[in-house]
C-alpha positions as a printed NumPy array, in Angstrom:
array([[ 70.504,  50.79 ,  11.604],
       [ 73.453,  52.673,  10.9  ],
       [ 73.414,  51.767,   7.073],
       [ 69.808,  53.353,   7.001],
       [ 70.916,  56.644,   8.912],
       [ 73.776,  56.811,   5.922],
       [ 71.333,  56.646,   3.129],
       [ 69.489,  59.834,   3.522],
       [ 72.843,  61.57 ,   3.841],
       [ 73.982,  60.065,   0.713],
       [ 70.464,  60.726,  -1.315],
       [ 70.936,  64.284,  -0.032],
       [ 74.411,  64.696,  -1.438],
       [ 73.35 ,  62.993,  -4.831],
       [ 70.447,  65.453,  -4.754],
       [ 72.792,  68.401,  -4.349],
       [ 74.985,  67.248,  -7.214],
       [ 72.266,  66.72 ,  -9.436],
       [ 70.692,  70.187,  -8.464],
       [ 74.253,  72.08 ,  -8.973],
       [ 74.694,  70.308, -12.277],
       [ 71.163,  71.324, -13.493],
       [ 71.582,  75.055, -12.253],
       [ 74.999,  74.845, -14.014],
       [ 73.348,  73.72 , -17.298],
       [ 70.643,  76.343, -16.888],
       [ 72.93 ,  79.243, -16.55 ],
       [ 74.77 ,  78.151, -19.457],
       [ 71.635,  78.058, -21.265],
       [ 70.671,  81.363, -20.018],
       [ 74.111,  83.014, -20.961],
       [ 73.818,  81.7  , -24.501],
       [ 70.281,  82.971, -24.841],
       [ 71.509,  86.478, -23.542],
       [ 74.375,  86.698, -26.083],
       [ 71.708,  85.626, -29.125],
       [ 69.475,  88.622, -27.627],
       [ 72.362,  90.849, -27.699],
       [ 73.209,  90.06 , -31.249],
       [ 69.507,  90.423, -32.312],
       [ 69.516,  93.559, -30.694],
       [ 72.462,  95.267, -32.527],
       [ 71.049,  93.707, -35.994],
       [ 67.862,  95.56 , -35.052],
       [ 69.455,  98.872, -34.109],
       [ 71.549,  98.963, -37.436],
       [ 68.602,  97.869, -39.572],
       [ 66.787, 101.091, -38.314],
       [ 69.693, 103.211, -38.79 ],
       [ 69.851, 102.064, -42.334],
       [ 66.343, 102.622, -42.926],
       [ 66.466, 106.297, -41.252],
       [ 69.639, 106.958, -43.511],
       [ 68.137, 105.706, -46.815],
       [ 64.751, 107.373, -46.13 ],
       [ 66.624, 111.23 , -45.317],
       [ 68.448, 110.457, -48.402],
       [ 65.512, 109.776, -50.628],
       [ 63.151, 112.44 , -49.277],
       [ 66.   , 115.16 , -49.642],
       [ 66.302, 114.282, -53.286],
       [ 62.229, 114.306, -53.62 ],
       [ 61.991, 117.626, -51.683],
       [ 64.68 , 119.145, -53.928],
       [ 62.742, 117.77 , -57.324],
       [ 59.219, 119.014, -55.778],
       [ 60.495, 122.361, -55.284],
       [ 62.217, 122.6  , -58.678],
       [ 59.248, 121.557, -60.403],
       [ 57.078, 124.191, -58.391],
       [ 59.573, 126.833, -59.447],
       [ 59.551, 125.743, -62.974],
       [ 56.32 , 125.864, -62.932],
       [ 55.701, 129.245, -61.593],
       [ 58.675, 130.971, -63.352],
       [ 58.667, 128.921, -66.858],
       [ 62.159, 128.052, -67.106],
       [ 61.142, 124.263, -67.721],
       [ 64.268, 122.008, -66.96 ],
       [ 66.559, 124.111, -65.17 ],
       [ 64.801, 124.791, -62.021],
       [ 64.22 , 120.967, -61.432],
       [ 67.717, 120.229, -62.435],
       [ 69.322, 122.664, -60.049],
       [ 66.987, 121.443, -56.944],
       [ 67.284, 117.914, -57.337],
       [ 71.056, 118.389, -57.508],
       [ 70.743, 120.697, -54.433],
       [ 68.635, 117.934, -52.842],
       [ 71.188, 115.251, -53.746],
       [ 73.957, 117.261, -51.798],
       [ 71.815, 117.708, -48.942],
       [ 71.193, 113.896, -48.9  ],
       [ 74.645, 113.338, -49.056],
       [ 75.327, 115.843, -46.138],
       [ 72.477, 114.328, -44.1  ],
       [ 73.935, 110.554, -44.527],
       [ 77.335, 111.941, -43.579],
       [ 76.115, 113.432, -40.485],
       [ 74.109, 110.446, -39.327],
       [ 77.092, 108.167, -40.056],
       [ 79.612, 110.589, -38.165],
       [ 81.988, 111.526, -40.968],
       [ 80.813, 115.149, -40.881],
       [ 80.212, 117.248, -37.654],
       [ 76.96 , 118.426, -36.626],
       [ 76.461, 122.468, -36.798],
       [ 76.891, 124.117, -33.293],
       [ 73.327, 125.158, -32.936],
       [ 72.052, 121.405, -33.617],
       [ 74.724, 119.873, -31.375],
       [ 73.44 , 121.822, -28.099],
       [ 69.773, 120.845, -28.943],
       [ 70.815, 117.208, -29.594],
       [ 72.807, 117.194, -25.907],
       [ 69.701, 118.748, -24.36 ],
       [ 67.393, 115.792, -25.612],
       [ 70.005, 113.147, -24.356],
       [ 69.938, 114.485, -21.04 ]])
């Protein structure tokens, strides 16, 4: 009879051990999944920043070219307006990229506006 009473306790201890082993395995899987999600999120943020910077650079050059073409068309100074404004657009694009990367500080009036947006 006493053996019958010990069996439920032994079964309970064994179930506790299995449960704790299963929980430890589950926690390890969750931790690995969290690390994987963190890495993919960082990758997505990097890709978004790259697309933003490249689109700003290309659009600055395109806008400079369009303005130069329109000035050439209006004044009749055929290649010079476009050459000048494409170069200005290139400079504006490089400045925009440097600001986005953090190599050049934002102008004071833009810094105050961006700090208000973050709040």
